[in-house]
C-alpha positions as a printed NumPy array, in Angstrom:
array([[  5.357,  40.514, -17.976],
       [  8.476,  42.537, -17.142],
       [  8.018,  41.697, -13.447],
       [  7.851,  37.98 , -14.191],
       [ 10.953,  38.188, -16.389],
       [ 12.804,  40.031, -13.63 ],
       [ 11.827,  37.43 , -11.008],
       [ 12.871,  34.517, -13.232],
       [ 16.181,  36.173, -14.079],
       [ 16.932,  36.773, -10.414],
       [ 15.99 ,  33.183,  -9.481],
       [ 18.147,  31.719, -12.243],
       [ 21.091,  33.874, -11.198],
       [ 20.771,  32.676,  -7.588],
       [ 20.532,  29.025,  -8.717],
       [ 23.375,  29.363, -11.223],
       [ 25.994,  27.946,  -8.855],
       [ 23.709,  25.034,  -7.875],
       [ 22.678,  24.182, -11.434],
       [ 25.33 ,  21.456, -12.094],
       [ 24.474,  19.758,  -8.785],
       [ 20.736,  20.019,  -9.48 ],
       [ 21.256,  18.514, -12.912],
       [ 23.293,  15.634, -11.472],
       [ 20.743,  14.893,  -8.708],
       [ 17.848,  15.093, -11.184],
       [ 19.606,  12.623, -13.489],
       [ 19.96 ,  10.128, -10.61 ],
       [ 16.313,  10.382,  -9.551],
       [ 15.171,  10.235, -13.191],
       [ 17.243,   7.063, -13.691],
       [ 15.61 ,   5.478, -10.601],
       [ 12.151,   6.381, -11.936],
       [ 13.018,   4.895, -15.333],
       [ 14.109,   1.592, -13.758],
       [ 10.898,   1.376, -11.677],
       [  8.739,   2.219, -14.712],
       [ 10.11 ,  -1.034, -16.215],
       [  9.275,  -0.253, -19.85 ],
       [ 11.088,  -3.459, -20.857],
       [  8.67 ,  -5.613, -18.756],
       [ 11.48 ,  -7.355, -16.874],
       [ 10.882,  -9.721, -13.955],
       [ 11.002,  -8.437, -10.372],
       [ 14.49 ,  -9.822,  -9.681],
       [ 15.963,  -8.052, -12.724],
       [ 14.297,  -4.762, -11.776],
       [ 15.583,  -5.167,  -8.199],
       [ 19.176,  -5.667,  -9.409],
       [ 19.013,  -2.673, -11.785],
       [ 17.486,  -0.507,  -9.057],
       [ 20.127,  -1.514,  -6.511],
       [ 22.778,  -0.493,  -9.038],
       [ 21.154,   2.966,  -9.26 ],
       [ 21.121,   3.194,  -5.451],
       [ 24.821,   2.289,  -5.321],
       [ 25.549,   5.057,  -7.834],
       [ 23.546,   7.478,  -5.668],
       [ 25.573,   6.537,  -2.577],
       [ 28.838,   6.984,  -4.485],
       [ 27.845,  10.409,  -5.856],
       [ 26.164,  11.672,  -2.681],
       [ 29.268,  13.471,  -1.283],
       [ 29.707,  15.397,  -4.547],
       [ 26.107,  16.715,  -4.47 ],
       [ 26.817,  19.308,  -1.787],
       [ 23.581,  20.644,  -0.241],
       [ 21.486,  18.097,  -2.174],
       [ 23.328,  15.206,  -0.521],
       [ 20.789,  15.339,   2.318],
       [ 17.917,  14.968,  -0.164],
       [ 19.585,  11.881,  -1.642],
       [ 20.016,  10.525,   1.893],
       [ 16.266,  10.943,   2.481],
       [ 15.528,   9.269,  -0.872],
       [ 17.675,   6.262,   0.1  ],
       [ 16.039,   6.026,   3.541],
       [ 12.498,   6.095,   2.134],
       [ 13.442,   3.554,  -0.541],
       [ 14.755,   1.234,   2.172],
       [ 11.452,   1.434,   4.052],
       [  9.503,   0.486,   0.879],
       [ 11.945,  -2.212,  -0.233],
       [ 10.072,  -5.311,   1.116],
       [  7.042,  -4.769,  -1.142],
       [  8.542,  -2.686,  -3.915],
       [  9.088,  -5.367,  -6.557],
       [  6.058,  -7.707,  -6.229],
       [  4.136,  -5.784,  -8.867],
       [  6.561,  -6.909, -11.583],
       [  5.884, -10.61 , -10.935],
       [  2.123, -10.492, -10.255],
       [ -0.068,  -9.663, -13.228],
       [ -2.451,  -6.69 , -12.806],
       [ -1.071,  -5.785,  -9.369],
       [ -1.062,  -1.963,  -9.146],
       [  2.446,  -0.49 ,  -9.15 ],
       [  1.823,   2.603,  -7.059],
       [  0.02 ,   3.386,  -3.802],
       [ -2.292,   5.715,  -5.72 ],
       [ -3.36 ,   2.948,  -8.108],
       [ -3.864,   0.522,  -5.209],
       [ -5.863,   3.105,  -3.243],
       [ -7.986,   3.722,  -6.345],
       [ -8.794,  -0.015,  -6.539],
       [ -9.92 ,  -0.173,  -2.906],
       [-11.756,   3.149,  -3.244],
       [-13.721,   1.824,  -6.204],
       [-14.736,  -1.246,  -4.165],
       [-15.854,   1.019,  -1.29 ],
       [-17.795,   3.201,  -3.717],
       [-19.585,   0.17 ,  -5.237],
       [-20.47 ,  -1.176,  -1.785],
       [-21.887,   2.204,  -0.761],
       [-23.967,   2.423,  -3.934],
       [-25.287,  -1.116,  -3.462],
       [-26.13 ,  -0.698,   0.236],
       [-27.086,   2.992,   0.299],
       [-24.973,   3.518,   3.43 ],
       [-22.471,   6.338,   3.697],
       [-20.281,   4.992,   6.501],
       [-18.112,   1.902,   6.699],
       [-20.034,  -1.213,   5.741],
       [-19.707,  -3.931,   8.375],
       [-19.571,  -6.729,   5.812],
       [-16.649,  -5.056,   4.049],
       [-14.807,  -4.572,   7.345],
       [-15.327,  -8.179,   8.461],
       [-15.093,  -9.933,   5.084],
       [-12.757,  -7.487,   3.347],
       [-10.136, -10.067,   2.337],
       [-12.799, -11.976,   0.401],
       [-15.178,  -9.256,  -0.784],
       [-12.542,  -6.793,  -1.962],
       [-10.622,  -9.448,  -3.913],
       [-13.828, -10.804,  -5.431],
       [-14.994,  -7.357,  -6.526],
       [-11.608,  -6.56 ,  -8.085],
       [-11.358,  -9.955,  -9.804],
       [-14.851,  -9.676, -11.303],
       [-13.918,  -6.357, -12.913],
       [-11.046,  -8.03 , -14.747],
       [-12.863, -11.086, -16.084],
       [-16.023, -13.155, -15.966],
       [-15.567, -16.506, -14.214],
       [-17.156, -19.696, -15.491],
       [-18.576, -22.129, -12.894],
       [-15.637, -24.55 , -13.305],
       [-13.246, -21.758, -12.264],
       [-15.014, -21.576,  -8.89 ],
       [-14.311, -25.217,  -7.949],
       [-12.32 , -25.5  ,  -4.708],
       [ -8.895, -27.065,  -5.103],
       [ -7.338, -26.153,  -1.76 ],
       [ -9.833, -27.075,   0.957],
       [ -7.338, -26.364,   3.756],
       [ -6.906, -22.764,   2.598],
       [-10.681, -22.404,   2.302],
       [-11.214, -23.715,   5.858],
       [ -8.474, -21.404,   7.171],
       [-10.121, -18.419,   5.488],
       [-13.553, -19.384,   6.89 ],
       [-12.044, -19.686,  10.362],
       [-10.407, -16.266,  10.036],
       [-13.676, -14.672,   8.883],
       [-15.575, -16.294,  11.771],
       [-12.986, -14.973,  14.229],
       [-13.288, -11.444,  12.786],
       [-17.104, -11.577,  12.865],
       [-17.07 , -12.753,  16.497],
       [-14.611,  -9.986,  17.472],
       [-16.851,  -7.383,  15.825],
       [-19.927,  -8.816,  17.572],
       [-18.173,  -8.507,  20.952],
       [-17.168,  -4.925,  20.191],
       [-20.792,  -4.098,  19.385],
       [-22.012,  -5.691,  22.638],
       [-19.404,  -3.731,  24.59 ],
       [-20.381,  -0.423,  22.942],
       [-24.087,  -0.986,  23.641],
       [-23.662,  -1.76 ,  27.34 ],
       [-20.055,  -1.632,  28.65 ],
       [-20.968,  -2.237,  32.314],
       [-22.927,  -5.435,  31.636],
       [-20.318,  -6.728,  29.187],
       [-17.481,  -6.208,  31.667],
       [-19.516,  -7.741,  34.525],
       [-20.16 , -10.872,  32.408],
       [-16.482, -11.058,  31.493],
       [-15.464, -10.706,  35.143],
       [-17.914, -13.441,  36.182],
       [-16.479, -15.801,  33.539],
       [-12.906, -15.111,  34.679],
       [-13.83 , -15.752,  38.338],
       [-15.582, -18.968,  37.376],
       [-12.514, -20.157,  35.381],
       [-10.127, -19.312,  38.246],
       [-12.308, -21.246,  40.75 ],
       [-12.194, -24.325,  38.507],
       [ -8.412, -24.367,  38.468]])
């Protein structure tokens, strides 16, 4: 116990000169976290404006933070890289707010698919039809849909999605053929290219 007390006392003494700067930097980061937590349930645009105000304050106070100014610089740089998708979650209901929550959603879908199929590796259907299967699985956890909710209203979007899924399935089929017999696959491809060039 005495050893622990001695270590803490020594650490506090060393950090004594940095304590005001640490307190100031902590207050800035805590303010940013409070704005992003959005306890007032504001819209994305309002949260964006409040957050940008916090970032401006950080930039103004950065020179006075001494050795922690570099940490604030890193914070601002990382925030800038996340900015394009940072505020969607405030406008879209039930959209996870953090990467961890989003990863948990996709992980739960993967887990359910593994349990249903009995396979341990990546399930081909989830790889090819992920945009449809993952969204369906997540939506069904939130609510039960009545038949009238499944009526198609946007046929163009449905056709575009079907075309995209067909393209992905065909690409995966070609990859499988290549992996099974690369020499034959490449010879067939070469023959087709020669045939096309002779036509033109």
